[in-house]
N, C-alpha and C positions, 0 to 999 in steps of 0.2 A: 765521064763518070768514073772511069777506072783510073786509079792512081798509078802512073808508070813507075813510081819508086816504092812500090809495096815490097815489104820484106817477107821472106819466107819464115815460117814458124821456127825452123832450125836456126836461122840467123838470129832471131830474137832470143831464143833459149840460149844459144852460145854466148851472146852478148851479156845476158843476165848472169850466166855461170861465171864468165870471165870477171864481171864486176864483183860477184860474191867472193871469188878466190882472191882478187886484189884486196878487198876489204879484210878478209881473213889474214892476209899477209901484213896489212897495215896494223891491225889490232894486235897480232902476235908480236910484231916488231915493237909496237908501243909498250906492250907488257914486258917484253924480255929486254930490249936494248935501251929503252929510255927509262933508265932507273931513276929513283928518287934523288932529287937535288934538294937538300935541306928538308926532306920529307915531302916534297912535291914533285910529281912527274909531269911532263908535258903531255897534254891531251891532244895528240896529233890528229885523231879522228875528228874532234870538234873543230880544230883549226882548218883542216882540209875541207870539211863540209861547208863551213861558214865562208871560206874564201872562194870556193867553187860556186857558191850561190851568186857571187858578183859576176861570174864569167859564164856559167853554163845555164841552160834552161831549168826552171824550177821543178819540172817533172823528173828530170834526171837526178837532180840533187835530192829530191824527196825520196826516191828509191835508195840512193846512197845512205841517207839518214836512217831510213827504216832498216835496211840490211845491216848497216854498221852498228846500229843500236842493238839489234837482236844478237849479233855476233859478240858485241862487247858484253852484253848481259850474260850470255851463255859462258863466256870465258872468265868473267869476274865473279860469278856466283850471286849476282843481284837478281831482283825480281825481273822476270822476263817481260820486256817492253818498257821498263823504267827509263833506260837511256834512249830508246827509240822515241819516246814521247818528247823527251827533252830536246833531242836533236831535231826532230821534225818541227817543234815549236820555234826553235832557234832559227831554222831555215826560213820558215814562213814569216817570222817577225823581221828578219834581216831583209828578206825579199820585199815585203810590204813597205818597209821604211826607206830602203835605199835603192829600189829598182829604177827610179827615175834619174838617178845620178849616174853619170858616165863612169865606166870602170877605169878610165885613164887618170882619175884623180888619185894621188898617192896617199892622201889621208883617209880615203874610203876604207881600205882594209883594216886600219886601226879602229875606226868607228864600228865597222861590221863585227870585228872580233869582240869588242867591248859589249856591243848589244847582244850578240849571240851567246857570249859567256854569261851575261847577266840572266838572260832567259833560261839558258840550260841549267845553271846552278840553282836558280829560283825554282824551276820545275822539279829538279831533283830533290830540293829541300822540302817542297810541298808533298811530293810522293813519299819521301822518307818519313815525314811527319804523319801522313795518312796511313801508311802501311806498318810502320814500326811503333808509332806512338810519339810521345813527347821526347824532345831532345833539346839541347841547349843551342839556341839560335846564335848567340854571340860566339860560341865556340865554332860552330859551322862557318860563320862569317869570317872569323879570323884564321881558322886553320885550313879551310877548304877553299872558300870563294876568293879571298884576297890573294893568297899565294898562287892559286890556279890561274887567276886573271893576269897577274904579273908575269908568270912564266910563259903564258900563251901569247902575250903581247910582243915578246922579244923576237920570235921568228915570223911575225905576221907579215911585215912588209917584204922581206926577202922571199918568203914562200909565195906571196901574191905575185911578185914580179916573175918568179920562176913559172908559176902556173900560167900567167898571161903570155910569157915567152913560148911555152910549150903549145898553147892554143894557137898562137900566130904561126908557129912552125908547122902545125898540123894543117892550117888553112893555106899555107904557102905565102903568107904576108911577109913584108919586109920588117924584121924585128928591130926597128930603129925608132926611138922616140925623139921627136924634135920638140923641145920646150923652149 
């Protein structure tokens, strides 16, 4: 009945605080160092969360999406919870659609980033429409969605390979792919 691998409350709290601090660093780095390229900046938080959905358990990534969205909202001045809802829906959608496919497939991160970005930007557009009122959908599509998707696709595969390599190093596996 007793689980021999139970964690103390201090270990759980320390792990959550460490996750929140890491996400604060990621969001600040995204806002400060990843400046606009032709008016579009890389959404590193969305990229990391969607790619980690392919590697890590959904519960862990759900917490990352919630914490990261709240931090992103508080630092960007948007409605509190707006980005969290988009990130959580992107994580759940990618998990439901791609969880049965092995993470060894190299096209998988590209498809996951496309699906996650479509869900994230669609959710943000719906919430923006509901909270602010009418806005030009064509302008949002051409100014926000298409450039954001194209910019996030560029580092998708290298970032996925780096995350997978870090996971294998953590587990002590041989970081060699034989194809």
